[in-house]
C-alpha positions in Angstrom: -18.9 -82.7 131.8 -21.3 -82.7 128.9 -24.8 -84.0 129.1 -23.9 -86.7 126.6 -21.0 -87.9 128.7 -23.1 -87.9 131.9 -25.7 -90.0 130.1 -23.1 -92.6 129.0 -21.6 -92.7 132.5 -25.0 -93.2 134.1 -25.9 -96.0 131.6 -22.6 -97.7 132.3 -23.0 -97.6 136.1 -26.6 -98.8 135.8 -25.6 -101.7 133.6 -22.9 -102.6 136.1 -25.2 -102.6 139.0 -27.8 -104.7 137.1 -25.2 -107.3 136.1 -23.7 -107.4 139.6 -27.2 -107.9 141.1 -28.0 -110.6 138.6 -24.8 -112.4 139.4 -25.4 -112.1 143.1 -29.0 -113.3 142.8 -27.8 -116.2 140.6 -25.2 -117.1 143.2 -27.9 -117.2 146.0 -30.0 -119.5 143.9 -27.3 -122.0 143.1 -25.2 -122.1 146.2 -26.6 -124.7 148.6 -27.2 -123.8 152.2 -25.7 -125.7 155.2 -29.2 -127.2 155.8 -29.4 -128.4 152.2 -25.9 -129.8 152.4 -26.7 -131.7 155.6 -29.9 -133.1 154.0 -27.9 -134.3 151.0 -25.2 -135.8 153.2 -27.8 -137.8 155.3 -28.1 -141.3 154.0 -31.5 -142.4 152.7 -33.4 -144.7 155.0 -34.6 -148.2 153.9 -38.2 -148.3 152.8 -40.8 -150.4 154.8 -43.7 -152.2 153.2 -47.1 -151.2 154.7 -48.6 -154.6 153.9 -47.7 -158.0 155.3 -48.8 -159.8 152.1 -46.6 -157.6 149.9 -43.7 -158.2 152.2 -44.1 -162.0 151.9 -44.2 -161.8 148.1 -40.9 -159.9 148.0 -39.4 -162.3 150.6 -40.2 -165.2 148.3 -38.6 -163.5 145.4 -35.5 -162.5 147.2 -35.4 -165.7 149.4 -34.7 -163.7 152.6 -36.5 -163.4 155.9 -38.9 -160.6 156.9 -38.6 -158.1 159.8 -41.9 -156.8 160.9 -42.2 -153.7 163.1 -45.5 -153.0 164.9 -46.2 -149.6 166.4 -48.6 -146.7 166.4 -48.5 -143.0 166.0 -49.4 -142.4 169.6 -46.7 -144.7 171.0 -43.8 -142.8 172.3 -41.5 -145.8 172.6 -42.2 -146.7 169.0 -40.8 -143.3 167.9 -37.8 -143.9 170.1 -37.3 -147.3 168.4 -37.6 -145.6 165.0 -34.8 -143.3 165.9 -32.5 -146.2 166.9 -33.3 -148.0 163.6 -32.1 -144.9 161.7 -28.6 -145.5 162.8 -26.3 -146.5 159.8 -25.1 -149.7 161.4 -28.8 -150.9 161.9 -29.7 -149.8 158.4 -26.8 -151.9 157.1 -28.1 -155.0 158.8 -31.7 -154.4 157.8 -30.7 -154.2 154.1 -30.4 -158.0 154.3 -34.1 -158.4 155.1 -37.5 -157.5 153.7 -39.0 -154.8 155.9 -42.7 -154.5 156.9 -44.2 -151.8 159.1 -47.7 -152.4 160.6 -49.9 -150.1 162.6 -51.4 -151.6 165.7 -54.7 -149.8 165.1 -55.1 -149.8 161.3 -53.6 -153.3 160.6 -55.3 -155.0 163.5 -56.0 -158.3 161.6 -52.3 -158.8 160.6 -51.2 -157.7 164.1 -53.5 -160.3 165.7 -52.0 -163.0 163.4 -48.6 -162.2 164.8 -49.8 -162.5 168.4 -48.6 -159.0 169.2 -49.1 -157.8 172.8 -47.4 -154.6 173.9 -45.8 -152.3 171.3 -43.3 -151.5 169.9 -43.1 -155.2 168.8 -40.8 -156.9 166.4 -41.2 -160.2 164.6 -39.0 -162.2 162.3 -40.8 -164.3 159.7 -39.6 -166.9 157.2 -40.3 -166.6 153.5 -43.7 -168.2 154.0 -44.7 -165.6 156.6 -44.4 -168.0 159.6 -43.1 -166.2 162.7 -39.7 -167.6 163.9 -38.7 -165.0 166.5 -40.3 -162.2 168.5 -39.4 -159.2 170.6 -41.7 -157.0 172.5 -40.5 -153.6 173.7 -37.8 -151.0 173.0 -34.3 -151.9 171.9 -31.2 -149.7 171.5 -29.4 -149.8 168.2 -26.8 -152.3 169.5 -29.5 -154.4 171.1 -31.5 -154.4 167.8 -28.5 -155.6 165.8 -27.8 -158.3 168.4 -31.4 -159.5 168.1 -31.2 -159.6 164.3 -28.0 -161.6 164.5 -29.2 -164.0 167.2 -28.9 -167.5 165.8 -30.4 -169.3 168.8 -33.2 -171.7 168.0 -36.7 -170.1 168.3 -39.5 -171.9 170.1 -40.9 -174.3 167.6 -44.7 -174.3 167.3 -44.9 -178.1 168.1 -42.7 -177.6 171.2 -44.9 -174.7 172.3 -48.0 -177.0 172.0 -46.2 -179.7 173.9 -45.2 -177.3 176.6 -48.8 -176.1 177.0 -50.3 -179.6 176.8 -48.4 -180.8 179.8 -49.7 -178.0 182.1 -52.7 -177.8 184.3 -55.3 -175.2 183.4 -54.1 -172.8 186.1 -50.5 -173.1 184.7 -51.8 -172.6 181.2 -53.5 -169.4 182.3 -50.1 -168.3 183.7 -48.6 -168.9 180.2 -50.7 -166.1 178.8 -48.0 -163.8 180.2 -45.1 -165.7 178.6 -42.6 -163.7 176.6 -42.7 -166.0 173.6 -45.6 -165.2 171.3 -46.0 -168.9 170.2 -46.5 -170.1 173.7 -49.0 -167.3 174.4 -50.9 -168.4 171.4 -50.7 -172.1 172.2 -52.0 -171.3 175.7 -54.9 -169.3 174.3 -55.9 -172.1 171.9 -55.8 -174.6 174.8 -58.1 -172.4 176.9 -60.8 -171.7 174.3 -62.9 -174.7 175.1 -62.4 -174.3 178.9 -64.7 -171.3 179.5 -66.4 -172.8 182.7 -63.2 -174.0 184.3 -60.7 -171.3 183.2 -63.0 -168.3 182.7 -62.7 -166.9 186.2 -58.9 -167.1 186.3 -58.6 -165.6 182.8 -61.0 -162.7 183.8 -59.1 -162.1 187.0 -55.9 -162.1 185.0 -57.4 -159.4 182.8 -58.4 -157.2 185.7 -55.0 -157.4 187.4 -52.6 -158.1 184.5 -50.1 -156.1 182.5 -50.9 -154.7 179.0 -49.5 -157.9 177.4 -51.7 -160.1 179.6 -54.8 -158.0 179.0 -54.3 -158.3 175.3 -53.8 -162.0 175.5 -56.9 -162.6 177.7 -59.2 -160.1 175.9 -59.6 -162.3 172.9 -60.5 -165.3 175.0 -63.0 -163.2 177.0 -64.5 -161.9 173.8 -64.9 -165.5 172.4 -66.6 -166.4 175.7 -69.0 -163.4 175.4 -67.8 -161.8 178.6 -68.8 -158.2 179.1 -65.6 -156.7 177.7 -66.9 -155.0 174.5 -66.1 -151.5 176.0 -62.7 -152.4 177.4 -59.7 -151.6 175.3 -56.2 -152.4 176.9 -54.6 -149.8 174.6 -56.7 -147.1 176.1 -56.4 -147.2 180.0 -59.2 -144.7 180.4 -61.6 -147.4 179.2 -60.6 -149.7 182.1 -63.0 -148.2 184.6 -64.1 -149.5 188.0 -67.7 -149.8 186.8 -66.7 -151.9 183.8 -64.3 -154.1 185.9 -67.1 -154.6 188.4 -69.4 -155.8 185.6 -66.7 -158.3 184.6 -66.4 -159.4 188.2 -70.2 -160.1 188.1 -69.6 -162.4 185.1 -66.9 -164.2 187.0 -69.2 -164.8 190.0 -71.8 -166.3 187.7 -69.3 -168.8 186.3 -68.0 -169.7 189.7 -71.5 -170.2 191.1 -72.2 -172.7 188.4 -69.2 -174.8 189.4 -69.1 -177.4 192.2 -67.2 -175.8 195.2 -64.4 -178.3 194.9 -63.9 -177.4 191.2 -63.7 -173.7 191.7 -60.1 -172.7 190.7 -57.8 -170.7 192.9 -56.8 -167.3 191.6 -53.2 -167.5 190.2 -51.1 -164.4 189.6 -49.5 -164.1 186.1 -46.0 -162.9 185.5 -43.8 -163.1 182.3 -41.6 -166.2 182.3 
């Protein structure tokens, strides 16, 4: 074979290899992988507003209610609830609402307004931002949908106040562990001016109560200037024996100032 023919043949083979490589590379760039196909097939999740005020504005425009979810990055059950909420059937129901997500640490003021105790917590608000229904704790996808569709009448604020108003102070302290946020808040309001009479029972409830009870009692104890500034119910490591003993000393001072016949009996608190 002549040198010229060999050169033409080499050039032809080289061009063929280049074109084949270019086509192969192009195919690799354009053909989606299984992971990319799965990502495209996965439905997009509904967005959640990070602000309660923005959510209320949208609710007024759309004339629909608001679902508020309260959680925290460190809360394991909150992440489990998030996974349940991603189910398509839950997303379909939530599309009918305005959605707001609050962080228990970063949005403490809004969280306090909603009388949130343990998390995860869910609240349904009307278009004015008034809570009408509450749920504390984890729900499965089916339970979440059932809760959204529940048409039973919520506890009205006036009924909550009436319920609390007919109770003795000891009974009102017990209501700090009630499941309904409105009754817990009504009980707290009733107890604010009763530091001397109810202070010891409230403090005992804090030292022996659940997370929800400790959160409900902490604000009262703070208003009464009890030594609770270093106690954080969200962080169990702050509830030390030394700090609880300091609180017990505050209790003893209050009880010593009361006539013996007026000293209240310690009453255990459990959710109603």
